[in-house]
Structure formats: C-alpha cells, structure tokens
N, C-alpha and C positions, 0 to 999 in steps of 0.2 A: 503495499499499499504506498510506503514512504517512497518507495523507488519511482511507483507511477508519479506521486505529488511532485519530487523532482524533476521527472521528466518534464510534466506539464509547465514548471515555474521556467525551466529552461528553457523551453518552446516559447513560453510567452513572453521573456525578456530578449529573446532573439529576435522575435517578430517587432518587440516594442523598439528594439535598436537599429533595427532596418528601415521600420519607419521613421524615425527621428532622423538617420543619415537622408533618406530620401527629401523628407522636408527641409532638411537644411541646405540639399545640392540644388532643390527647388527655388528656394529664397535667395541663393549665391546666384543663380542663373539670371533670376529675376533683377537682383541687384546691378549686378554686370551690365546689363542692357539701359540702366538709368544713367543719361548721359550726365557727365562730370558738369559742373556750371562752368567749366573752363572751354568746355566745348558744346556750346552754346553760341551759333554764329546768327548775327543780326545783319540783315542787308536789305537795301531799299527803304532803309528809315527815312520818316517823313511823307512816304507816298500815302495818297487819299484813299486807294484801292482795296480789293482783298486782302486778308493777313491770311498768307498760306506758310501751316508749320509741317517740315518735312522730318521726319524721324527715321535716323539711319542706324541700324544694328550691325555691325560688323559681323562677316561669317569666317570660316576657320581659314580660309586662303587669304586673308585680309592681309596686306603687307604693302602700305603708303599707295594706295591708289589714287590716280588723278578723277575729277569727278564734274560736272556739271549739271546743273537743273535749270530748267527753263519751259516754258509756256506756250502751246500754239493753238490755233485754231481747229476746229473738227475737220479741216479741209486740209490740214498739214501747213498752214502759213505761219512762219514765227510770229511770236508777239513780243516777248522780252525774256531775258535772261534774269535766272532770281540769285543762281551763284554759280561761281566756276572758279576752278582750282588757281590759285595765287601765280604759279609757275608759269602755267598756260596762258591766264589773263596780262600777265606782266613780260614775257618773252623771258623770265630770267628766273634758272633754277640754281637753288642751292648750292647744288654740287655741280655748276656747268662749266665751270674753270680749271685746269690742273697744269695750267701753264708754268706754275712755278713750283710743280713737284708736290704741291698739297692742294687740295679741293678748296675753291671759293666760290660764290656766285658768280655766274658768266649768264651770257646772253644764248639761250638755245630755241630752237623752234621742235614742237613735236606734232606735225600733221597727222599723225597715225595716233595718236592719243585718243581724243574725242572728236572725231571726223561726223558724226554725224550731227552732233551741235554746232561746230564750227560751220558745215555748210548751210544749216539752216539759218546761222545768223547771216551769212549770206555777203561778208564782206571781205573784198579781197584785196590783199596786201600788194606792194609795188612787186613782189616776187612770185604771184600766182598763187600763194598760199594763202589759205582762209583762217589762220591761226595770228593772232597780234604779234607786234614786236616790240622790243623794247624801247622803239621811237614811237609807237602806237598803240599803249597800253589802255586796257578796259578801266573804265572807272572803280576805284576803289570801294564804292558804295556797294558793287556785288561782289567783291572777291573778296578771299582770305585764304589762309595757310591750311593746306588739308589736315584735318582732325587725324589724330592717331588709334582712335577707338571711335565706339557710337558717338552720335551727335544731334544737335537737335538746331534743326536751321528753321529760323524764323523770319520770314520776307513779306513786304508789302507789294501788292503788285499796283501796276499802273492803271488807273481809272480808266475802265473801259466797258463798251455797251454790248460784250459779247455774253451771253448768259450761259452758253457751253465751251468748253475749252478743254484742252488737252495737257495734263502735267508730265513732264519727261525729265526722265534721269539717266544719264549715260556715265559709265565707269570704267576704268581701264588701268590694268599696271602690267609693269614689265617684268621679264624673267619667270612668265609663267606656261613655257613650252608644254606642249602634251603628245599624245603620239602623232596627231593628225596637224596641227601646227609646230612641226619641229625648226629646229635653229638653221636647218639648210631648205627648208620648203621654198623662199624665195632667196637665194644667196645673193642676186645681185639687186636686191631691194634692203636699202642700209634702214628706209624708215620701217620697214617691218619688224625689224630686228628692235626696234625701241618699242613694240607693242606687244611682239608673240601673239598669244591668242588675242583675238580683235576685242575693241570695246564692246561690252553689252549695254542695250537700251532698254531701259523701263518704262512704263507707261500707265496711267489711269486716265478714263474721262471723267470729267464734273459736269454736272448739271446743276446752275444756280437756282434752279425753280424747284429742284428735289436733292437736296442737301443732304449726303449722309454725314453721320457721325464722325466716321473713319472710312479713309480710302488705304487699299495696298494697291502699291504700284507692282506691276508683273512684267518678265521680261518680254519682250516682243520681238528681238532680232539683235544682228551686232551689226558694227560699222564694218567700213573697209580696212582691210589688214594694213593697209599704209597710207589710208587717210587719202587718196587720189580722188575719193567721188564722196559724194555725201548719201549715197545709196543705202538704204535699209535691207539687210539679209535676214530675211524670216526664218531661216532652217539655223537652228542652234545646237542640232547634234552635233556637232564635232568640239563643242565648248565640254569641258569639263572644270578644273579649280576655278575658272572665270565665273562661272555661273554660283561661285562660294563665296566671291568677295563679300559679298552682301547677304545677310542671313535674311533681312526683311528689312522693306521701307516703306513707311505707312507716311501718308499724309489728312491732314485735318483744313478744311477752308472755313474761314470764318468773315461774311460778308462787313 
C-alpha cells in the first residue's frame, strides 16, 4: 500500500514539474517577443493620416536583415514608404569601407537587397539603379537602424482618400545560401552574391470601411535575385531559411 502511494506521489510531482516547466517556457516565449522599448521605431511623425503599428517577431534564421515597409493601392500603385533600413536609405553601410585595413562606414549600393520596394518607389538614380545614394538620401523621418531583434514600428500615413490599400513588407539578408540558391548559381552576377536567397515580400489588404483589430502579413512572393527588375515572383518553393527570418508580422491600423 505504501509503495503504491509513493508511486502515485512520484507520478504527481513529475507531472506537476513538467507542467511548471511548460508554463515557464510559454511565458519566456511570450516575453521574448515583447519589443524592448529601445526597439520601438517611430516614423512619419506629425502626419495627419492613419496610425499604422507593425509588430515584427524575429524567426530562427534572423541575422541582421534589411527591411522596408510601405503602402500601395489595391491596383499596385505605390503610395508611401513607412520605414526603410538606414543603410539602404542613406547609401552608407557601417561596414562599407576597409581601405585602411579595418572596417568603417562607407558608400555601398545594394540593388538586390530590397528590389520590389525600390522599383515600386520608382526613383531612378543617375547610374540607372533604383536605390538611393549618399548624395540623394531618403529623409530621416522614414528611416532608422535595423533592429537586432523584435520591434514595433509606429508610423503615420499621409492623408489620403483611399479607403482600401495594401500594406507591404520586404526583408532580405545575405549569406543565406541553400541547395537551390547556391554560391555559384550566377557566378558572373556580383549583386546576386550580396543577396543569396532573394528578398521575401509580405502583404495584407486593409479596408478602412471594415477594419479588423489585427492583421497578419503573409508571404506573397520574392524579389529579383540581383535587383534588376521590380518583378514579384510568386513561387517561393525554393526558399528555405529566408522564410524564417521573420516568425510573425502583424499590423494594427487606427484612423
């Protein structure tokens, strides 16, 4: 009888311990996705339009990616940029110049990084590329350094009479080769080597006449592997780790 009681007590405490551990892990996961106050980005402050809050939760493949967030009409016409990574917006990367045998900020262009956004924006520089230069940087009001973890973007949209629009997010990071997007896939294309797996584009449609409490952006395709065009490639079956840079991207819209 005593042995049976001891077995039951042992089983009870084992189950109790497992439940406690699971509860702690669940809480830790939730906490890990609560953006640090330092990772709250505010852009387009002072505008009179909608407030758009985008929450980014990093995935297991997250490693210093570049990102852009923008809006367009339901017909695909560009409206405005809400956020773009500082290095792309300014044409200067922190590790862009090694001429003195150590890294320092320097001018670099990365047309393969965010080609869908850059072609949508539609501004062609004198060299024919669609990405800004150090001489033609984008305004500080829509750019910031890329957060290293989860972040919250709070942006104000320009005043518009459009009641339906599309919110888009493009993300890309280098050195993420896979079996399809190999190092020697396009050996003569230097821009491809700065992208590896191409950028991933996420999107969600928003109707101001039927607002939801929350929206989740889903992948709809990838950009051109070297940034030569603004085409959207809807087949993402060749992408692997690129689809896990982000775990979840959600948005809230307030009139």
